[in-house]
Each structure stands twice: as C-alpha cells, then as structure tokens.
C-alpha positions as CSV (number, residue, x, y, z in Angstrom):
1,M,-8.5,7.5,46.0
2,T,-11.0,5.0,46.2
3,L,-9.2,3.2,49.2
4,H,-8.1,6.7,50.6
5,L,-12.0,7.8,51.0
6,L,-13.2,4.4,52.2
7,Q,-10.3,4.4,54.8
8,L,-10.8,7.9,55.8
9,H,-14.5,7.0,57.1
10,N,-13.6,3.4,58.2
11,V,-16.1,2.0,55.6
12,R,-17.1,-1.5,56.2
13,V,-19.4,-3.5,53.5
14,I,-20.6,-6.9,54.8
15,G,-23.4,-9.4,53.9
16,T,-24.2,-10.8,50.8
17,G,-27.6,-9.8,49.8
18,N,-29.0,-8.2,46.9
19,V,-30.6,-5.2,48.5
20,V,-27.8,-2.4,49.8
21,V,-28.7,-0.9,53.1
22,V,-26.6,1.8,54.4
23,L,-26.6,2.8,57.9
24,G,-25.8,6.4,58.8
25,H,-25.2,7.1,62.8
26,G,-25.9,10.5,64.6
27,F,-24.1,12.7,66.7
28,G,-21.8,11.4,69.3
29,T,-21.9,8.0,67.9
30,D,-20.0,5.9,65.4
31,Q,-20.9,3.0,63.5
32,S,-20.8,0.7,66.8
33,L,-24.3,2.4,67.2
34,W,-25.5,-0.4,64.8
35,K,-23.8,-3.4,66.5
36,Q,-27.0,-4.9,68.1
37,V,-28.9,-4.4,65.0
38,I,-26.1,-6.1,62.3
39,P,-26.7,-9.9,63.3
40,H,-30.3,-9.6,62.4
41,L,-30.0,-7.9,59.0
42,V,-26.5,-9.3,57.7
43,D,-27.8,-12.3,56.2
44,E,-30.5,-10.9,54.1
45,Y,-28.7,-7.6,53.3
46,R,-25.7,-5.9,52.0
47,L,-24.7,-3.5,54.8
48,V,-22.4,-0.4,54.2
49,L,-21.2,1.1,57.8
50,F,-19.2,4.2,58.1
51,D,-17.9,6.8,60.4
52,N,-19.0,10.6,60.1
53,M,-15.5,12.7,59.9
54,G,-14.7,13.5,63.5
55,S,-16.2,10.5,65.1
56,G,-15.0,6.8,65.7
57,A,-11.7,6.0,64.6
58,T,-11.6,8.8,61.9
59,D,-8.6,11.0,62.1
60,P,-9.5,14.6,63.5
61,D,-6.9,16.2,61.4
62,Y,-9.1,15.5,58.4
63,F,-12.1,17.1,60.1
64,S,-13.0,20.6,58.2
65,F,-14.9,22.9,60.3
66,D,-15.6,24.9,57.1
67,R,-16.9,21.9,55.2
68,Y,-19.0,20.7,58.2
69,S,-20.3,24.0,58.9
70,T,-23.4,23.1,57.3
71,L,-25.0,19.4,57.4
72,H,-24.7,19.6,53.4
73,G,-21.0,18.7,53.8
74,Y,-22.0,15.4,55.3
75,A,-24.6,14.8,52.7
76,Y,-21.7,15.1,49.9
77,D,-19.7,12.7,52.0
78,L,-22.5,10.2,51.8
79,L,-22.9,10.6,47.7
80,A,-19.3,10.3,47.5
81,L,-19.0,7.3,49.6
82,L,-22.0,5.8,47.3
83,E,-19.9,6.6,44.2
84,E,-16.7,5.1,45.5
85,L,-18.6,1.9,46.2
86,Q,-20.5,2.0,42.8
87,I,-23.9,1.6,44.5
88,S,-26.6,2.7,42.3
89,S,-29.5,2.1,44.5
90,C,-29.9,1.4,48.3
91,I,-32.2,1.9,51.4
92,Y,-30.8,4.5,53.6
93,V,-31.2,4.4,57.4
94,G,-30.3,7.6,59.0
95,H,-30.3,8.1,62.4
96,S,-31.0,11.6,64.4
97,V,-29.0,14.4,62.2
98,M,-27.9,11.5,59.7
99,G,-31.8,11.2,58.8
100,I,-31.8,15.0,57.6
101,V,-28.5,14.2,55.7
102,G,-30.3,11.5,54.1
103,C,-32.9,13.7,52.9
104,L,-30.1,16.2,51.5
105,A,-28.6,13.4,49.7
106,S,-31.8,12.2,48.1
107,I,-32.5,15.9,47.0
108,E,-29.4,15.9,44.9
109,R,-29.5,12.1,43.9
110,P,-33.0,10.8,44.0
111,D,-32.0,8.0,41.8
112,L,-29.5,6.5,44.3
113,F,-32.3,5.9,47.2
114,S,-35.2,3.4,47.0
115,K,-36.2,4.6,50.4
116,L,-35.2,6.5,53.2
117,I,-35.8,5.3,57.0
118,L,-35.4,8.0,59.5
119,V,-34.8,7.3,62.8
120,S,-35.1,9.9,65.6
121,A,-34.7,12.4,62.8
122,S,-35.7,16.2,63.2
123,P,-35.7,19.0,60.7
124,R,-35.0,21.8,63.6
125,Y,-34.4,21.3,67.2
126,L,-35.3,25.2,68.3
127,N,-39.0,26.0,69.0
128,D,-40.5,28.3,66.6
129,V,-43.9,30.1,65.9
130,N,-46.2,27.1,65.3
131,Y,-43.3,24.5,65.9
132,F,-42.3,22.5,68.6
133,G,-38.7,21.4,68.1
134,G,-38.2,20.8,72.1
135,F,-35.5,23.3,72.9
136,E,-35.8,27.1,73.6
137,Q,-32.5,29.1,72.8
138,E,-31.8,29.4,76.6
139,D,-31.5,25.6,76.6
140,L,-29.3,25.4,73.8
141,D,-27.0,28.3,75.5
142,Q,-26.7,26.1,78.6
143,L,-25.7,22.9,76.6
144,F,-22.8,24.8,74.6
145,E,-21.5,26.5,77.8
146,A,-21.6,23.1,79.9
147,M,-19.7,21.5,76.7
148,Q,-17.1,24.3,76.7
149,A,-16.7,24.5,80.3
150,N,-15.8,20.8,81.1
151,Y,-16.5,18.1,78.1
152,K,-16.1,15.1,80.4
153,A,-18.8,16.4,82.8
154,W,-21.0,17.4,80.3
155,V,-20.9,13.9,78.7
156,S,-21.7,12.2,82.0
157,G,-24.9,14.3,82.4
158,F,-25.8,14.3,78.7
159,A,-25.7,10.7,78.0
160,P,-27.9,9.4,80.5
161,L,-30.6,12.0,79.8
162,A,-30.3,11.3,76.0
163,V,-30.5,7.4,76.3
164,G,-33.2,7.5,79.1
165,D,-31.4,5.5,81.3
166,D,-29.2,5.5,84.2
167,M,-25.3,5.6,84.0
168,D,-24.7,2.0,84.5
169,S,-26.7,1.0,81.5
170,F,-25.0,-0.9,78.4
171,A,-26.7,2.0,76.5
172,V,-25.3,4.8,78.4
173,Q,-21.7,3.4,78.6
174,E,-21.7,2.7,75.0
175,F,-22.8,6.3,74.2
176,S,-20.6,7.8,76.8
177,R,-17.6,5.9,75.0
178,T,-18.2,7.0,71.8
179,L,-18.9,10.7,72.9
180,F,-15.7,10.7,75.1
181,S,-13.9,9.6,71.6
182,I,-14.6,12.9,69.9
183,R,-12.3,15.8,70.2
184,P,-14.2,18.3,72.2
185,D,-13.8,21.1,70.0
186,I,-14.9,19.0,67.3
187,A,-17.9,17.9,69.2
188,F,-18.8,21.4,70.2
189,D,-18.7,22.7,66.6
190,V,-20.9,19.7,65.5
191,A,-23.4,20.2,68.2
192,K,-23.8,23.8,67.2
193,V,-24.3,23.1,63.7
194,I,-26.8,20.7,64.4
195,F,-28.8,22.3,67.1
196,E,-28.9,25.6,65.1
197,S,-29.9,24.2,62.0
198,D,-33.4,24.7,60.3
199,F,-33.9,22.3,57.5
200,R,-37.9,22.3,57.3
201,G,-37.7,24.2,54.1
202,V,-36.1,21.3,52.2
203,L,-38.6,18.7,53.2
204,P,-41.0,19.4,50.3
205,Y,-38.4,18.6,47.8
206,V,-38.0,15.0,49.1
207,T,-39.1,12.5,46.7
208,V,-37.8,9.4,48.0
209,P,-40.6,7.3,50.2
210,C,-39.6,8.0,54.0
211,H,-40.3,5.5,56.8
212,I,-40.3,7.6,60.2
213,L,-39.4,5.6,63.5
214,Q,-39.6,7.7,66.5
215,S,-39.3,6.7,70.5
216,N,-42.4,7.7,72.0
217,K,-40.1,9.5,74.7
218,D,-37.1,11.3,73.4
219,L,-35.4,14.2,75.2
220,A,-33.9,15.5,71.8
221,V,-36.8,14.8,69.5
222,P,-40.6,15.2,70.7
223,V,-43.0,12.9,69.2
224,V,-44.8,15.8,67.5
225,V,-41.8,16.2,65.4
226,S,-42.4,13.1,63.6
227,D,-46.0,14.2,62.7
228,Y,-44.4,17.3,61.2
229,L,-42.1,15.4,59.0
230,H,-45.0,13.2,57.9
231,Q,-47.1,16.3,57.1
232,N,-44.2,18.3,55.4
233,L,-42.2,15.8,53.6
234,G,-42.8,16.1,49.5
235,A,-42.6,12.5,49.3
236,K,-44.9,9.3,50.5
237,S,-44.3,8.7,54.2
238,I,-45.2,6.5,57.3
239,V,-44.8,7.1,60.8
240,E,-44.1,4.3,63.6
241,V,-44.0,5.6,67.1
242,L,-41.9,3.0,69.1
243,Q,-42.8,2.0,72.6
244,T,-39.1,2.9,73.5
245,E,-37.6,5.7,75.6
246,G,-34.5,7.7,74.6
247,H,-32.8,9.0,71.4
248,L,-30.9,5.9,70.6
249,P,-33.2,2.9,70.6
250,Q,-30.9,1.0,68.6
251,L,-28.6,0.6,71.7
252,S,-31.2,0.8,74.6
253,S,-34.1,-1.3,72.9
254,P,-32.8,-3.6,70.3
255,N,-35.6,-5.9,71.0
256,V,-38.1,-3.3,69.9
257,M,-36.0,-1.4,67.2
258,V,-34.9,-4.4,65.4
259,P,-38.4,-5.7,64.4
260,A,-39.4,-2.4,63.3
261,L,-36.5,-1.7,61.2
262,K,-36.9,-5.0,59.5
263,R,-40.5,-4.4,59.0
264,H,-39.9,-1.2,57.4
265,L,-36.9,-2.6,55.2
266,E,-39.3,-4.8,53.5
267,L,-42.6,-2.5,53.7
268,S,-43.5,-0.5,50.6
269,I,-45.8,2.6,50.9
C-alpha cells in the first residue's frame, strides 16, 4: 500500500536535514517546477517532492474526475502522502492552487504543519463585488473554449503570458513542456475546477502561520490578492511582494525566489 501510493505520485524524498519541507506544484507543472530551488535547500532540509495526479509522469488512468471535482481531493492526497511517509510536522510550500490546497489540508490537520508558504496563491480568480481576482467570467469562457478547440495552440499562447516572458525563454519552454505532458481533457477539467473555485470562506479557519510570496506582476494573481489573503487568513501572516514578473518565479526568477524562500523558511512570525 505504501509503495503503491508513493509510486502513484512519483514521490521523492531528498536531503538529510531535520526539518521536513514539502513542495507542492501548481496547475500545468510537476515537481520539476522546483528544480532550480532544490540545490539551494537540499543540504539544510529534508525535501518531499511529488506530482499531483494527472500531471508529470503520473498515470492518467488513475485520475478521478469525481475526486478532483473539488480541491479537497488534492488536500486528501497531500494528507495521505504525509501519513504514508510518517511525517508528523513539516513546512509546506504550495505554489498557486496548491497553496490553497495546503490551507485546506492544514484546516483538517493543523498539527502536521508548522507553517505554510503560499507562492502565487489565490482563493478566487473571478472578480466579485468588492473583490478583484483578475478575471471576468467572459475571460474564463474564452480560456476554456481555446483549451477545448486546440490544446497545443492554447499552450503556446498561455505559457508566455503566465510566465511573463517570450517563447524562447527557459521558463516558458519548461512550462510548455509540463503543460503538454498533461492529457488535454484532464488539463481542461482541472483548469475549470481551479478557475471557478471560491475558497474565500475557508480562510478564517486557517490557524497555521502563513508566509505569502507574490510576484509584483502576475497575469493569474493580482498583487491585491496577496493583501486579501493577509487580511482574511485566520492565522498570523506576512506578505512579501517579489520584484519578479510572472506566475512561476521558481522558473523565471530563481535568483529572486530562492533567497526569499530561504528567508521565509527560517523566519518566524
């Protein structure tokens, strides 16, 4: 059972530090998102990396459209992996949607998390009354339509916008590669679940200290969202707006992201 679950998610545990750091990747990526970060952490921490079901080298036949019709499915996966690895306490670093997944998991089992580091995270992407998430429903409808019409063409257009760089850059090439590795029907379904979700209501129930890292220019998550998280989380929180552009600073600006992440791994609030 243990081996099976860990194999399903391509779990890797590296490093020999006493403090466990779990790295969760966002939509369209896999654990390779962290490859420029890992060398700077591996000597100090015990790192846990995994692929969300449907991404990376996971078997798409194991992707359950029912289980992942809500982000709670990913939160249950995260808790199951921690249990299988017998991890009783960790620092969790969640990128994008996996930041909110970390919040959900921490509400269920706050004892397992000493802190959450939320990178480019958002509780809601749709604009609402007195809330700016960055997208109108029309924007999302066009995005979903493009994904269904021609997935490869959509990736070629979306990746540079999300990363904030041109098609030839390393970060855009990497993001394109991981997006292309996802079966298009799974990518479409996951995107709809993420972009149409609203988890603003759960934020007051988060009791684990949260460190919010946000690019100062991000197509998917406006800077005001980091302020919203800071104001509405039930836990102590701190925000650092990074002088970076794009939704994936781990890939596009590791020279900025790595020092910030190391700072927040050590910082107590």
